[in-house]
C-alpha positions, 0 to 999 in steps of 0.5 A: 946022299948025293949032292944032286939029291940034297939040291932036289930036296932043298928046292922041294922045301922051298916050293912047299914054303913058297906054295904055303905062303902063296895059299896064305895070301890067297886066303887072306885076300878072300877074307879081306874082300868078305870083311869089305862086303860085311860078310863077317861070318865067312871072313871070320871062318877064313881068318880063323883057318889062317890063324890055326895055320900059324899065320898072325898079323895085327890087321887080321886079329883086328878084323876077326875081333871087329867082325864079332863085335859088329855081330854083337858076339861080345864074348868072342870079340873080347877074346881076340881084343885081349889078344891084340892088347897083349901082342900089338898094344903099340899098333892100336887106335883110340877106337880099339879102346872103346870097343875093347871096353864095351866087349868087357862090359859085356862079360861083366869085367867092369873093372878092366872096361874102365882101364880100357876107357881111361886109355881111350879117354887119354887119347879121345880129345874132344870125343864125347864118349870119353867126356861122358865117361869121365863125368860119371865114373860110377856108371855101373851103379846109376840105375837111371830113374831112381823110382823105376820098377820094371818086371821083365819077361821073354815072349815064347810065343812069338820068339824063334831061334832066329833073330826077332826084334823091333816091335811096333804098335798097330792097333791091338797088334805087335808088328815086329821083324824076324828072320825065322825059318819059314820052311821055304827052301829058297830062303836067302841067307844074310852073310852079315850074320849067317841068318835068313833075311828079315821080314815083317810079322804080326801078333795079336795082343790078347786082353790077358797080355799074351800074344797069338802065334805070329804070322807074316804081316803083308806078303807083298811088303816082304821081299827077298831082302830085309824088311824090319822096324816099322811105325804106324800113324795115329789112324793106322793107315800109314806105315813107315818101315825099314828095308834094304835099297830094293825099289821097284825090284831094283837092287841099289848100291853105294859107289863102294858097292854096299847095299844100304837101308832106307825108309819106306812108306805105304798107305792103307786103302780099301784094296789093302796096303799100297806099293812101298815108296822110299822117302825123298831124303834116302840116298844110296850113300848112306843109311836111314832106318828105324822110323818112329812118329810123334804122337801128333804126326808132325815129325818122323824120328830115325837113325842115319849115317847121313852127312852131318852124323857125328858117330857110327849113326845119329837120331835125326827127325824130319818135319812132315808137312801135309799139303791141304790142296793135294792131300800129299805129305811133303818133308822137311830138311832132316835135322840132327838131334845133336848133343847131348843125345848123340855121340861118336858111337851108335845111337839108333832105334829111336821111339816117341811115346805118347807122353813125348819122351824119346827112347833110344839105344846107344853104345856111346853113353856110359852103360852096361854093355853094348847098346843100352836103352836111354830116355830123354825129352827132346823138346825141353830146353835142357835135355837130360839123359837117363839110363833105364837101367837094369833089368831093362839094360843088361851086358849085352844089346838091348834096344827098340823099346816101346811103351804104352804110357797109359798101361805102363806096359811094353816091349823091347829087344835084347841079345841077352843069354836068356833068350831063344835066338840071337835077338828076342823080344821081351815084354815089361810091366812098369810098376811106377812111372819114373820121374827124371832127377836133376843131377849136377856133376862137380868135377876138376883137377887138383894142381900145384899152384907154382909148377902147375903139376898134378897132386896125386894124393889130394883129398877133396871135400864136398860140403854143404853151405852150413859147412857140413861134410857131404862127401870126401874123396881121394884124387885119381892118379891124374888128380881128378876129383868128381861129385854128383850133386843136385840142382839149385844148391850151394856147396864148398869144395875144399881141396887139401894135400900134405905140405900144401894149404887148403883151398876152397871154391863156392859153387851154386848149382844151375837148375838143370843137368850140367857138369861144372869143372872147378880145378883148384890149385894149391900153395905149397906150405914148404916153398923154400928149404935152407940148411939148418931149417927145422921141418917140423916148423915149416910143416907146422907138425903137431907134437910127436907123441910117445907113450910113457917110457916107450919108443914105439911110433903111435898112429897119431905120430905116424901121421905127422911123420908121413908129412916129413916123408912127403916132403923128402920126396919132393926134395929128393936131394935133401938129407935131415937129422931126426932129433929127439928131446926129452924134459928134465924129469928123470935121470940125465943118462936115462933121458938121453938113452930114451931119446935116442931110442925114440929118435932111431925109431923115427928114423926106421919109420921113415926108412920104411916108407921108401926114403934111402937110409943115406938121407936120414940120421937119428940122434937123441939129445936127452935133456941137453938142449932145453928150450926154456928154464926147466932144468932139473930141480926147477919147478915148472908146469906141464905145459912148460915141460911139454915145450921141451919134449919135441922131435926136430928134423934138421936139414943137414944137406940139400 
């Protein structure tokens, strides 16, 4: 082949490579633009095309995972978050671990989800989500109201293969949002989830609890953009609902080019529902959505990411003020409901029942996966947050809960796999109205009194005021313990560990839910070790017994030898001589051999627990070093002979 031909082929390969690289960068730019515009379905398709071509990057993997996460496709998101954890572990942020944990819960990998949450907590600082997780490590087993008993069914009469959610009571009707296919050729598709835009529909609730086929609620209120999540005044003549920023046929965007959500109001007159007007605290720079009214009509609760929001979205409320002179309603200043309701995660879809309870959805509180539904009473001085538990909550998104307190029935929305579409509306019967429980968490860390280092093998007991054991736990690798207790009780928390003196704390629990922190610092038993010291005395070991005429290590002896092992681990330069002694009964030569076998068994056991063989020797002394007068031929009591049957652990080197 000529040099000229070789040069042409080389240039051709270079051009192909350059063209391929340029093409990938062009695709990547298009995908990034789609992602920034919340066109997640389009973005995922382009990103995955790039991945199939062999292109990889931390940013691309993260955006694929996040796009699935924001669309509540948690199983798909988990696959990509797992790839990120394997390929780009050193590049991830703390929020990665939170989202990864959420997706692992959605596929019911709770042990792995907890590992991710522990990593999140280690990076979380003052993040309230991390504190809640640490305070409630057994969140999977917590079912919320202990007396709750829900029967849940999916409603086939009103659900479609598209998204159906956000039920609201309106007289004897159920009003809800749906992206259902109406057969209209020009129906617009939302790029976020590749479904038609939402409209409001209604269905009549019949006496037997079944529902009539849904119809469009009010045609003039439905626009070509989203309408969803509504609520109605007690007389049924005022309606608040959520819509995209689309007022007077004008489509509004934030300075970043994003169309936010707003809350609108409409009044029913003899001529029908009035033109929807947006509320004065809306703004093009943030979203306000999912309104609900208190029974007395004095407050409107909603979700928003307006300035002052702690997380992705918080629950807010605003006072409704009726002007008697003008007959108009004015609005106070929106107030954030704050802790403990709102976290750094998503709190959304509030609902106030007739009894005054606030139900809301959150992924910031410990739950079963995605959004879970919680209940509280916001007007109480001490706010208690409780999960509704299974079967209301699942490993998928569960949200938009409403309840009729008098009939103990209601509806909620869920993306669980048993449904017909991406989101579906479920109905429930609540067999017994639950009562909140008052729970106190007592937690803390066990440390060395002098070095302040974690004691990772400490045992912590919870006892009642009569010193009766209630529960005992081993601390985590971070030295942490936690107990769930009751209000208005007195408890004793007692910590102990090998080589340490035990320590106690007396705790009187308050009358409302609270987390109490009680760290305990233990004093070492072995504070100073010198050459020639006997660890058996320093550690206050119990007698190490062997069965008659045997040298096997008994279980009770093993417990004492583990204390010697622990001491040798704490002082890694220390070397010891294990010495075994017998009493004078029996032949001298036999006693010498028996004690030597026992000494060697002791050495072998300590080495088996990870102590280097160079650090320990063993020797049997038989009856050569008696500690009293009980030599051959001297009559002694059994207790006196016992003093001679002993094991010593003499420090021979430091």
